[in-house]
C-alpha positions as a printed Julia matrix, in Angstrom:
297×3 Matrix{Float64}:
 38.75  134.35  233.44
 41.84  135.56  235.28
 44.14  133.41  237.34
 42.78  135.03  240.47
 39.53  133.16  239.96
 41.33  129.89  240.57
 41.47  130.82  244.27
 38.56  129.02  245.87
 35.55  131.24  246.23
 32.49  131.38  248.42
 29.62  133.7   249.08
 30.37  135.71  252.22
 27.86  135.72  255.04
 25.64  138.77  255.03
 25.87  141.44  257.72
 22.44  141.82  259.24
 23.42  145.07  260.93
 23.01  143.62  264.43
 25.61  144.3   267.07
 28.35  141.73  267.52
 27.3   138.89  269.81
 30.38  137.41  271.52
 28.41  134.31  272.5
 27.95  133.39  268.84
 31.59  133.54  267.79
 33.56  130.38  267.06
 36.72  129.74  268.98
 38.78  126.79  267.84
 42.19  125.48  268.84
 44.49  122.71  267.71
 47.57  121.42  269.51
 49.8   118.99  267.63
 52.97  117.22  268.67
 55.36  115.22  266.49
 58.1   112.91  267.73
 60.57  110.46  266.23
 59.86  106.87  267.19
 62.41  104.37  265.83
 63.34  106.89  263.14
 59.7   107.33  262.05
 57.95  110.64  262.74
 54.69  110.05  264.57
 51.83  112.36  265.44
 51.93  111.8   269.19
 49.6   114.61  270.29
 46.43  115.89  268.62
 44.14  117.89  270.86
 41.4   120.06  269.41
 38.57  122.27  270.51
 35.9   123.53  268.17
 35.89  123.13  264.37
 39.61  122.6   263.87
 41.25  119.19  263.54
 43.48  117.0   261.37
 43.12  113.99  259.12
 45.21  110.93  259.82
 48.93  111.32  259.07
 50.2   110.36  255.6
 53.62  108.99  254.61
 53.79  109.52  250.83
 57.6   109.66  251.0
 57.84  106.36  252.85
 57.83  105.6   256.55
 61.25  107.21  257.01
 60.17  110.43  255.28
 58.21  113.44  256.47
 54.92  112.96  258.26
 52.3   114.81  256.15
 49.29  116.23  257.97
 46.32  118.2   256.61
 44.78  120.86  258.85
 40.98  120.94  258.56
 38.73  123.91  259.36
 35.27  122.81  258.15
 33.71  126.31  258.14
 36.38  127.33  255.61
 36.53  130.93  256.76
 36.48  133.41  259.63
 33.87  136.03  260.48
 33.94  138.79  263.1
 34.91  137.51  266.51
 36.11  134.08  265.36
 39.45  133.0   266.79
 41.7   130.17  265.63
 44.72  129.02  267.6
 47.17  126.49  266.13
 50.08  125.19  268.2
 52.6   122.77  266.65
 55.6   121.21  268.35
 58.2   119.07  266.55
 60.53  117.14  268.81
 64.18  116.32  268.17
 64.78  114.22  265.07
 61.19  114.47  263.78
 60.1   115.91  260.42
 56.58  117.17  259.82
 54.93  118.75  256.78
 51.65  120.59  257.37
 49.28  121.98  254.76
 45.58  122.69  254.24
 43.11  121.16  251.76
 41.77  124.51  250.53
 42.13  128.26  250.79
 41.17  130.01  254.02
 38.88  133.04  253.91
 38.43  136.2   255.92
 34.87  137.39  255.37
 33.57  140.95  255.56
 33.46  142.27  259.11
 30.18  142.96  260.89
 28.7   146.44  261.34
 30.86  146.99  264.44
 34.09  146.22  262.59
 35.07  143.4   264.96
 38.19  141.57  263.78
 38.73  137.84  263.34
 41.92  136.39  264.86
 44.34  133.65  263.9
 47.34  132.71  266.03
 49.92  130.16  264.81
 52.74  129.01  267.1
 55.38  126.69  265.64
 58.12  125.17  267.82
 60.92  123.09  266.31
 63.43  121.39  268.58
 67.12  120.6   268.05
 67.66  118.44  264.96
 63.98  118.58  263.92
 62.44  119.88  260.68
 59.12  121.54  259.92
 57.51  122.52  256.62
 54.56  124.9   257.05
 52.82  125.08  253.66
 49.19  126.27  253.98
 47.15  127.17  250.95
 46.32  130.83  250.41
 44.17  133.13  252.53
 41.56  135.24  250.71
 40.47  138.46  252.42
 37.05  139.63  251.22
 36.34  143.33  250.82
 35.62  144.82  254.23
 37.42  142.05  256.12
 39.14  142.87  259.39
 41.63  140.34  260.63
 44.64  139.88  262.87
 47.1   137.13  261.98
 50.17  136.29  264.05
 52.76  133.61  263.26
 55.46  132.76  265.8
 58.31  130.37  265.01
 60.62  129.23  267.8
 63.62  127.18  266.65
 66.16  125.45  268.87
 69.77  124.7   267.98
 70.08  123.17  264.51
 66.32  123.03  263.84
 65.29  123.66  260.24
 62.12  125.29  258.98
 60.66  126.13  255.59
 57.28  127.79  255.2
 55.13  130.35  253.48
 52.09  132.58  253.75
 50.09  133.67  250.69
 47.45  136.41  251.01
 44.98  137.54  248.32
 43.08  140.78  248.92
 39.58  141.03  247.48
 38.14  139.17  244.49
 39.0   141.23  241.42
 37.79  138.5   239.06
 34.31  138.96  240.52
 34.71  142.77  240.4
 34.87  142.86  244.19
 38.23  144.52  244.96
 39.56  145.1   248.44
 38.7   148.76  249.03
 37.87  148.74  252.75
 38.93  146.81  255.83
 42.23  146.12  257.55
 44.49  143.08  257.95
 47.28  143.11  260.52
 49.99  140.5   260.02
 52.77  139.74  262.5
 55.73  137.4   262.14
 58.27  136.54  264.82
 61.07  134.0   264.32
 63.64  133.16  266.98
 66.45  130.66  267.39
 67.31  129.71  270.97
 65.29  132.7   272.08
 67.25  135.16  269.94
 65.1   137.18  267.5
 66.09  136.66  263.86
 63.07  138.08  262.02
 60.35  140.3   263.49
 57.84  141.98  261.23
 54.5   143.7   261.46
 52.5   144.59  258.37
 49.21  146.52  258.44
 47.2   146.3   255.21
 44.68  149.13  254.98
 43.46  150.28  251.54
 42.74  153.76  252.92
 46.4   154.3   253.88
 48.82  155.89  251.35
 51.17  152.94  251.83
 48.66  150.63  250.21
 48.87  152.3   246.81
 52.29  153.96  247.15
 55.19  152.59  245.14
 57.16  152.66  248.4
 54.68  150.24  249.98
 52.1   147.79  248.69
 52.01  149.52  245.32
 48.4   148.51  244.73
 49.25  144.8   244.69
 46.31  142.55  245.52
 48.35  139.38  246.14
 51.42  138.95  248.29
 53.47  136.04  249.51
 56.36  135.49  251.9
 58.44  132.3   251.95
 61.1   131.62  254.55
 63.85  129.03  254.95
 66.08  128.7   258.01
 69.01  126.32  258.33
 70.42  126.33  254.8
 74.06  125.18  254.75
 75.03  127.42  251.81
 72.79  130.48  251.59
 74.55  132.26  248.67
 74.32  129.11  246.52
 70.61  128.76  247.38
 69.95  132.38  246.42
 71.68  131.88  243.06
 69.74  128.67  242.44
 66.47  130.5   243.13
 67.35  133.28  240.7
 68.16  130.78  237.98
 65.06  128.65  238.57
 62.51  131.44  239.07
 63.79  133.84  236.44
 64.07  137.6   236.51
 60.96  139.5   237.56
 60.07  142.73  239.31
 57.33  140.89  241.22
 59.61  138.85  243.47
 62.87  139.24  245.34
 65.05  137.2   247.68
 67.11  138.34  250.67
 69.09  136.68  253.46
 69.57  138.19  256.89
 70.6   136.61  260.2
 70.36  133.16  258.65
 66.8   133.63  257.4
 66.22  133.42  253.65
 63.1   135.33  252.57
 61.4   135.24  249.18
 58.81  137.99  248.66
 56.13  138.33  246.01
 53.91  141.33  245.2
 51.53  141.14  242.27
 47.99  140.59  241.07
 47.78  136.84  240.43
 47.12  134.27  243.13
 48.15  131.39  240.87
 51.42  133.13  240.06
 52.19  133.67  243.76
 51.39  130.06  244.62
 53.45  128.79  241.69
 56.4   130.94  242.74
 56.28  129.57  246.28
 55.99  125.98  245.11
 58.87  126.4   242.66
 61.03  128.0   245.36
 60.15  125.15  247.73
 61.28  122.64  245.09
 64.6   124.45  244.83
 65.17  124.86  248.56
 63.91  121.56  249.99
 66.81  119.42  248.7
 69.29  122.0   249.95
 67.69  122.4   253.36
 66.45  118.88  254.09
 68.37  116.72  251.59
 65.02  115.55  250.19
 63.45  116.08  246.8
 60.14  117.93  246.81
 57.13  115.65  247.23
 53.99  117.75  246.78
 51.01  116.78  248.95
 48.36  115.12  246.81
 45.7   117.48  248.18
 47.26  120.33  246.17
 46.15  118.64  242.95
 42.55  117.83  243.93
């Protein structure tokens, strides 16, 4: 068994060959708001539509620590035409940590090649902090998806997050040989763009296998941290803690620290992100890492 098999698996829905029926798609939205009330971060807004909601807030670091919230999507995956919209706002002085209880999945597209969509909007106000730490997304062979993540920071807001994507299921001899995933990231501070990126992942394109592009990697991860007081020291600490490897690299540009991973092992990518988070969290938030319990269940 390879480490890739540790990513949660499921049998994808079959494609009956019928044309896409827009009336049958699932649209779900979640709007969350966090605010500081007497120095305690509270979940003050939780509106949902469709199969997307949250559990009650947790305070494993104490009442004065981060408010931990688990995002729940009971179907566990997206099929053609599904659309998820997640909107999170963190008000001044608040600190929220969001994660998911399991991997998300992008299933094989229908016979019409209709894409599934996921839109994430994160807004962090002056003096607030947000940790966006979802578990991995697994794209099944033939999946078509569009994922967009927008982060809007104000003033001295701080943010640390990651996205981990696994393509195909090599352990089940089901590699990602067809389909397309479009990823978009946009990060701004006070309206000024700091990091804008678009990444199309198409196994039929030369970039997918080329050494100048994806290089045939089936797992990738991006971690970001914004608001570090001493970026060079943080970079050095990451290099010491994570060790030398050709599968990851770290850069800093316009105040955004990015850690990138390209490889073949989902567990390795997740472990790298978690280790980097443990290094960066004390430097960014002056708090030791406190892993959500759901990661160990």
